[in-house]
matplotlib code that plots the C-alpha trace (Angstrom):
import matplotlib.pyplot as plt

x = [-12.6, -11.6, -11.2, -7.8, -8.7, -6.6, -4.0, -0.6, 2.8, 5.2, 8.5, 9.8, 10.1, 8.0, 9.3, 6.0, 3.1, 0.0, -2.2, -5.7, -4.8, -7.4, -7.6, -10.3, -10.0, -11.4, -12.3, -14.3, -17.2, -17.0, -15.4, -14.6, -13.5, -11.4, -10.8, -10.5, -9.0, -6.8, -4.3, -1.5, 1.8, 4.4, 7.1, 10.7, 10.9, 7.1, 5.2, 1.8, -0.7, -3.4, -6.4, -9.8, -12.0, -10.8, -11.2, -11.3, -8.1, -5.4, -2.9, -3.7, -2.9, 0.4, 1.3, 0.6, 2.8, 5.6, 5.3, 4.3, 1.0, -0.1, -2.9, -5.7, -5.7, -3.5, 0.2, 2.5, 5.8, 8.6, 11.4, 10.1, 10.0, 6.7, 6.5, 4.4, 7.0, 9.8, 10.5, 10.5, 14.3, 14.3, 11.3, 13.0, 16.2, 14.1, 12.4, 15.7, 17.2, 14.3, 11.9, 11.9, 9.1, 7.9, 5.1, 3.0, 5.0, 8.7, 9.5, 13.1, 14.9, 15.0, 18.3, 20.2, 21.3, 20.0, 23.1, 22.8, 19.1, 19.9, 22.8, 20.6, 19.2, 22.7, 24.2, 21.5, 22.5, 26.2, 29.1, 32.1, 31.0, 33.0, 31.4, 27.9, 28.5, 29.6, 26.5, 24.2, 26.0, 25.7, 22.0, 21.3, 23.1, 20.8, 17.7, 19.1, 20.2, 24.0, 24.2, 22.0, 23.9, 24.5, 21.1, 18.7, 15.0, 13.9, 16.2, 14.8, 11.7, 8.8, 9.9, 13.5, 12.4, 10.4, 13.3, 15.5, 12.9, 12.9, 16.7, 16.5, 14.0, 16.3, 19.7, 19.7, 18.7, 15.5, 13.6, 10.5, 9.5, 6.1, 4.7, 1.6, 0.5, 4.2, 3.3, 0.1, 1.5, 3.0, 1.7, 0.9, 4.1, 6.4, 4.4, 4.9, 8.7, 9.0, 7.0, 9.1, 12.2, 10.7, 9.9, 13.4, 15.0, 12.7, 14.0, 17.7, 17.8, 15.3, 13.3, 9.6, 7.3, 3.9, 2.1, -1.2, -2.5, -5.7, -4.3, -5.5, -3.1, -0.2, -1.8, -2.1, 1.7, 2.2, 2.3, -0.8, -3.6, -5.4, -8.6, -9.5, -13.2, -15.8, -13.1, -11.6, -8.8, -9.6, -7.2, -8.5, -8.3, -6.5, -9.9, -11.1, -8.2]
y = [-127.4, -130.9, -134.2, -135.9, -139.4, -140.2, -142.8, -141.1, -142.2, -143.7, -142.2, -140.2, -136.7, -137.2, -137.4, -138.6, -140.4, -142.0, -144.4, -145.4, -144.3, -145.0, -144.7, -146.0, -146.0, -149.1, -149.2, -152.3, -152.4, -148.8, -147.9, -144.3, -143.8, -140.7, -141.0, -143.5, -143.8, -140.7, -140.1, -137.5, -136.7, -134.3, -133.2, -132.3, -128.8, -128.3, -126.4, -127.8, -126.6, -129.0, -127.2, -128.2, -127.8, -129.1, -132.8, -133.7, -135.7, -133.3, -134.3, -138.0, -137.6, -135.9, -138.7, -141.3, -139.4, -139.4, -143.0, -142.1, -143.9, -147.0, -146.8, -149.3, -149.3, -148.2, -147.3, -144.3, -144.1, -142.0, -141.5, -144.6, -146.9, -148.3, -147.5, -150.5, -152.9, -151.6, -152.9, -150.5, -149.8, -149.3, -147.0, -145.0, -144.7, -143.5, -140.9, -139.7, -139.5, -138.3, -136.4, -133.5, -132.6, -129.3, -129.2, -126.4, -127.0, -127.0, -130.2, -129.2, -131.1, -128.8, -130.0, -129.4, -126.2, -124.9, -126.2, -129.6, -129.9, -129.1, -131.6, -134.4, -135.9, -136.1, -137.5, -140.3, -141.0, -141.1, -139.2, -137.0, -134.8, -131.8, -131.8, -132.3, -129.3, -127.1, -128.0, -127.2, -123.9, -122.8, -123.6, -121.8, -118.8, -119.0, -118.9, -115.9, -117.8, -117.6, -115.6, -118.1, -121.4, -122.1, -121.1, -123.8, -123.7, -122.1, -119.2, -118.6, -116.7, -118.5, -117.4, -118.4, -121.8, -122.4, -121.2, -123.7, -126.4, -125.5, -125.7, -129.1, -130.3, -129.2, -130.1, -133.5, -131.8, -134.0, -134.6, -133.3, -131.4, -132.1, -129.3, -129.5, -125.9, -124.9, -121.2, -121.9, -121.0, -117.7, -114.2, -112.9, -110.9, -113.7, -116.3, -114.3, -114.1, -117.8, -118.6, -116.3, -118.1, -121.5, -120.5, -119.0, -122.2, -124.3, -122.4, -122.5, -126.2, -127.5, -129.6, -130.1, -128.5, -129.9, -127.9, -128.4, -125.0, -123.2, -119.9, -119.3, -116.3, -118.6, -121.3, -118.8, -118.5, -122.2, -123.8, -125.8, -126.0, -129.2, -129.3, -132.4, -132.5, -135.3, -137.9, -136.8, -134.5, -131.7, -129.3, -125.7, -123.1, -119.8, -118.0, -120.6, -120.3]
z = [154.8, 153.6, 155.3, 155.3, 154.3, 151.2, 151.3, 151.6, 150.2, 152.6, 153.7, 150.7, 152.2, 155.4, 159.0, 160.6, 159.1, 160.6, 158.7, 159.7, 163.3, 165.9, 169.7, 172.1, 175.8, 177.6, 181.3, 182.2, 179.9, 179.0, 175.7, 174.9, 171.2, 170.7, 166.9, 164.1, 160.6, 160.9, 158.2, 158.6, 156.9, 158.3, 155.8, 156.5, 157.9, 157.8, 160.5, 161.4, 164.0, 165.4, 166.8, 168.3, 171.3, 174.7, 175.2, 171.5, 171.7, 170.5, 173.2, 172.7, 169.1, 169.9, 172.3, 169.7, 167.1, 169.7, 170.6, 174.2, 173.9, 171.9, 169.2, 169.2, 165.4, 162.6, 162.7, 163.3, 161.3, 162.5, 159.9, 158.1, 161.1, 162.4, 166.1, 167.0, 165.6, 167.9, 171.3, 174.2, 174.0, 170.3, 170.5, 173.2, 171.1, 168.1, 170.2, 171.5, 168.0, 165.9, 168.1, 170.5, 173.0, 174.4, 176.9, 178.5, 181.7, 181.0, 182.8, 183.5, 186.2, 189.2, 190.6, 187.4, 185.8, 182.5, 180.8, 182.4, 181.5, 177.8, 177.7, 179.1, 175.8, 174.3, 177.5, 177.4, 173.8, 174.7, 173.3, 174.2, 177.2, 176.1, 172.7, 174.2, 176.5, 173.7, 171.6, 174.6, 175.2, 171.6, 171.6, 174.9, 173.4, 170.4, 172.6, 174.6, 177.7, 177.3, 180.5, 182.5, 181.8, 185.5, 186.8, 188.0, 186.8, 190.1, 189.3, 185.9, 184.8, 183.2, 179.7, 180.4, 181.6, 178.4, 176.3, 178.0, 177.3, 173.6, 173.6, 175.2, 172.6, 169.7, 171.1, 169.3, 166.0, 165.7, 162.6, 164.3, 167.5, 169.0, 171.2, 173.4, 174.2, 174.6, 175.3, 177.2, 180.6, 179.5, 179.3, 175.8, 175.3, 176.6, 174.6, 171.4, 172.0, 172.7, 169.6, 167.4, 168.7, 167.9, 164.3, 163.9, 165.1, 162.9, 159.9, 161.1, 162.0, 159.5, 161.9, 161.4, 164.0, 165.1, 167.7, 169.6, 170.4, 171.3, 170.1, 166.5, 166.2, 166.6, 164.4, 161.5, 161.4, 160.7, 157.2, 157.7, 160.3, 161.0, 163.1, 165.1, 165.3, 165.5, 165.6, 162.3, 161.1, 158.7, 157.0, 157.4, 154.7, 155.7, 155.9, 158.5, 160.9]

ax = plt.figure().add_subplot(projection="3d")
ax.plot(x, y, z, "-o")
ax.set_aspect("equal")
plt.show()
């Protein structure tokens, strides 16, 4: 097991980097440090798992990488752009263009069909609606939902909802997808099927994949496994996963 503390080169073949990243929550006089001086580099097309005990800060780290939270120290770079130097609109535009998100709960909009949910990120960006619809249809077919395009989330099974959420995360062909326990709400068989599909799409589209997971069996199938422990990130050897 080795600590990730070395300075890392900026931007050449990486999609996300964090440098000396730190997060401390402050409530009145109470200060709760989560981690400090974290370095991480995610390469194009790479698959990385982040593991650690509950409450150690894995989700916090993922939110910082995605620009959904603000660090108290250090910097996150997404496709070479420093997130803290962007205004709110520019940060949102970068997230929409470069990142996809998958959560333990699917977060599909209940009033819209599977097709409309997957179209949403591209509609927000703007473009020709017929082309956007075709792109969403093709991706839903890839995830095995070509026959469920007009079904709303309440009419889909848990596995189907999560497949639609994966399609939505990938529809803009992001540089990186960030997943927070994306199969945590599914039974073992369904989770394995969704995970297989995510890896297949990772290879087909070439997007990087960063997953927070408590499931070591899933983590072993990634290119690298990083453990967040004691406020530090450590890369695990295969025998330690």
